[in-house]
C-alpha positions as CSV (number, residue, x, y, z in Angstrom):
1,X,49.0,30.5,-5.4
2,X,49.3,33.9,-3.9
3,X,47.7,32.8,-0.6
4,X,50.1,29.9,-0.5
5,X,53.0,32.3,-0.9
6,X,51.7,34.5,1.9
7,X,51.2,31.5,4.3
8,X,54.6,30.0,3.5
9,X,56.4,33.3,4.1
10,X,54.8,33.6,7.5
11,X,55.6,30.1,8.7
12,X,59.1,29.1,9.9
13,X,60.2,25.6,9.0
14,X,62.9,23.1,10.1
15,X,66.3,24.3,8.9
16,X,69.1,22.2,7.4
17,X,72.5,23.9,7.8
18,X,75.9,22.9,6.4
19,X,77.6,26.3,7.1
20,X,77.2,29.3,9.2
21,X,75.7,32.4,7.6
22,X,75.7,34.8,10.6
23,X,77.3,38.1,9.7
24,X,77.2,37.3,6.0
25,X,76.4,40.0,3.5
26,X,74.5,39.2,0.2
27,X,74.5,41.5,-2.8
28,X,72.0,40.7,-5.6
29,X,71.4,41.9,-9.1
30,X,68.5,40.6,-11.1
31,X,66.2,41.0,-14.0
32,X,62.6,41.3,-12.7
33,X,59.2,40.9,-14.3
34,X,56.7,43.0,-12.4
35,X,53.1,44.2,-12.9
36,X,52.6,47.7,-14.3
37,X,48.9,48.3,-15.3
38,X,47.7,45.5,-17.4
39,X,51.0,44.2,-18.5
40,X,54.2,42.6,-17.1
41,X,57.2,44.9,-17.5
42,X,60.8,43.9,-17.4
43,X,62.8,45.8,-14.8
44,X,66.1,45.9,-13.0
45,X,66.6,45.0,-9.3
46,X,69.5,45.4,-7.0
47,X,69.6,44.7,-3.3
48,X,71.6,43.9,-0.1
49,X,70.8,41.6,2.8
50,X,72.6,41.1,6.1
51,X,72.4,37.9,8.0
52,X,71.6,38.6,11.7
53,X,71.5,34.9,12.5
54,X,72.3,31.7,10.5
55,X,68.7,31.7,9.2
56,X,67.3,35.3,9.3
57,X,68.4,38.2,7.1
58,X,67.2,41.7,6.6
59,X,68.1,44.2,3.9
60,X,66.8,46.6,1.2
61,X,66.3,46.4,-2.5
62,X,65.3,48.7,-5.4
63,X,63.3,47.7,-8.5
64,X,63.0,50.0,-11.5
65,X,61.1,50.0,-14.8
66,X,59.3,52.5,-17.0
67,X,56.6,52.6,-19.6
68,X,55.5,55.0,-22.3
69,X,52.0,56.1,-23.2
70,X,50.2,58.0,-25.9
71,X,47.9,59.6,-23.4
72,X,48.3,61.6,-20.1
73,X,46.0,59.8,-17.6
74,X,43.8,62.9,-17.6
75,X,46.6,65.4,-18.1
76,X,46.9,67.4,-21.4
77,X,49.6,65.4,-23.2
78,X,49.8,62.6,-25.8
79,X,53.3,61.6,-25.0
80,X,53.9,60.6,-21.4
81,X,56.3,58.2,-19.5
82,X,55.8,56.6,-16.1
83,X,58.8,55.7,-14.0
84,X,58.1,52.9,-11.5
85,X,60.3,52.5,-8.4
86,X,59.9,49.8,-5.8
87,X,61.7,50.4,-2.5
88,X,61.5,47.3,-0.2
89,X,62.8,45.9,3.0
90,X,63.2,42.1,2.5
91,X,62.9,39.9,5.5
92,X,64.1,36.4,4.7
93,X,64.2,33.1,6.7
94,X,66.3,30.3,5.1
95,X,64.6,27.0,5.6
96,X,67.3,25.0,3.7
97,X,71.0,25.9,3.5
98,X,73.6,23.5,2.4
99,X,76.9,24.1,0.6
100,X,75.4,24.4,-2.9
101,X,71.7,25.0,-2.5
102,X,69.5,27.3,-0.5
103,X,65.8,28.0,-0.1
104,X,64.4,31.0,1.7
105,X,60.9,32.2,2.6
106,X,60.4,35.9,3.0
107,X,58.1,38.9,3.1
108,X,59.0,42.3,1.8
109,X,57.2,45.5,3.0
110,X,57.9,48.6,1.0
111,X,56.7,51.4,-1.2
112,X,55.6,51.4,-4.8
113,X,56.1,54.7,-6.5
114,X,54.7,55.7,-9.9
115,X,56.0,59.1,-11.3
116,X,54.2,60.4,-14.4
117,X,56.2,62.8,-16.7
118,X,55.2,64.8,-19.9
119,X,57.7,64.1,-22.7
120,X,56.3,67.1,-24.7
121,X,57.5,69.5,-22.0
122,X,61.2,69.5,-21.1
123,X,62.9,71.1,-18.1
124,X,66.3,72.3,-19.3
125,X,69.2,72.7,-16.9
126,X,72.8,73.7,-17.7
127,X,75.8,72.7,-15.6
128,X,79.0,74.5,-16.2
129,X,82.4,72.9,-15.2
130,X,84.9,75.6,-14.4
131,X,87.9,73.2,-14.6
132,X,87.1,71.9,-18.1
133,X,85.1,74.8,-19.4
134,X,82.4,72.4,-20.6
135,X,78.7,73.1,-20.2
136,X,76.4,70.1,-19.9
137,X,72.8,70.5,-20.9
138,X,70.3,68.1,-19.1
139,X,66.7,67.8,-20.5
140,X,64.2,66.2,-18.2
141,X,60.5,65.6,-19.0
142,X,58.3,67.7,-16.7
143,X,56.8,65.8,-13.8
144,X,53.0,65.8,-13.8
145,X,52.2,63.7,-10.7
146,X,53.4,60.9,-8.4
147,X,51.4,58.1,-6.7
148,X,52.7,56.1,-3.8
149,X,51.4,52.9,-2.3
150,X,52.3,50.6,0.6
151,X,53.3,47.2,-0.8
152,X,53.7,43.8,0.8
153,X,55.3,40.9,-1.1
154,X,55.5,37.3,0.3
155,X,58.0,35.4,-1.7
156,X,60.2,32.3,-2.1
157,X,63.9,32.6,-2.9
158,X,66.1,29.8,-4.4
159,X,69.9,30.1,-4.8
160,X,72.3,27.6,-6.4
161,X,76.0,28.1,-6.0
162,X,77.9,28.2,-9.3
163,X,81.4,29.3,-8.2
164,X,83.6,30.0,-5.2
165,X,85.2,33.5,-5.1
166,X,87.1,33.5,-1.9
167,X,87.1,30.2,0.2
168,X,88.6,32.0,3.2
169,X,85.6,34.2,3.7
170,X,83.1,31.7,2.2
171,X,82.4,34.2,-0.6
172,X,80.6,32.6,-3.5
173,X,78.5,33.4,-6.6
174,X,75.0,32.0,-6.8
175,X,72.3,31.9,-9.4
176,X,69.2,33.3,-7.7
177,X,65.5,33.0,-8.6
178,X,62.6,34.6,-6.7
179,X,58.8,34.4,-7.1
180,X,56.3,36.3,-5.1
181,X,53.0,38.2,-5.2
182,X,52.9,41.9,-4.6
183,X,50.0,43.3,-2.7
184,X,49.5,47.1,-2.8
185,X,47.4,49.4,-0.6
186,X,46.5,53.1,-0.8
187,X,44.9,55.6,-3.0
188,X,46.4,57.4,-6.1
189,X,45.6,60.3,-8.3
190,X,46.2,58.8,-11.7
191,X,46.7,55.1,-10.8
192,X,45.0,52.6,-8.5
193,X,46.5,49.9,-6.2
194,X,45.5,47.0,-8.6
195,X,47.7,48.5,-11.3
196,X,50.7,47.2,-9.4
197,X,49.3,44.1,-7.8
198,X,50.2,40.8,-9.3
199,X,53.0,38.2,-9.4
200,X,56.7,39.2,-9.5
201,X,59.4,36.9,-10.8
202,X,63.1,37.6,-10.9
203,X,66.3,35.8,-12.0
204,X,69.9,36.9,-11.5
205,X,73.1,36.6,-9.5
206,X,74.0,36.9,-5.8
207,X,77.4,37.3,-4.2
208,X,77.5,36.3,-0.6
209,X,80.3,36.2,1.9
210,X,81.3,36.9,5.5
211,X,82.1,40.5,6.5
212,X,84.9,39.5,8.8
C-alpha cells in the first residue's frame, strides 16, 4: 500500500476540470491520526496551500500531538512528556476537479520533531503587566532533549464540497480526507526513525477560494 501511495504521488494523470483554481488559496483544519512509537496518536493539523496553476499547489502545514510516559528514555525521571511537531511542505497535483468533488495526489517533504520534557522539573517564569498590575506565572516542564528527522509523505487527498460561502470568489467549504505513508530518515538520541514511520490518516474541513 505504501509503495502504491509513493508511485501514485509521483505520477501525473489526466485532469478533469470544471473550474479554474489558479490563484486560489486553501486553508485546512483536520484531526489527524499519526504514528508515535508503537501507537497511533490523535493530533491536530492546520495548513495552507496556494494554487500556482489549475492543477498544482504548494503550501505548508503543521501537525501536533503529545504523549506521556512513566519513564525518561534513559533520563532520570519517571514522569515525562514528548511533544511531536510535524512541519511539512505539501506539493499537490489535482487529477480530478469538478464543481463538487476533487482528488489530488501529493508528496510532502518536511521535518518531524520530538521534544522530550521532564514533568517533575518545572521552569518557572513570571510576567508582570504594568498596565493591569497582574503577574502571570508560567510553569513549563524542563526540556531534556529534542530529536529531528527528515520526513517524506506521499499521500492522496479527497475533498467534497458541502457549502458555498461566497459565489463571487468561488469560496466554498469542503469536507477533506487524506491518507498517506510517512517515511522518516535520520538519527536521534532518544528515538529512532521507525518510531514516526507509518500510515497517516486525517479528516477535516477546507475553505478554498480565489485571492482576487
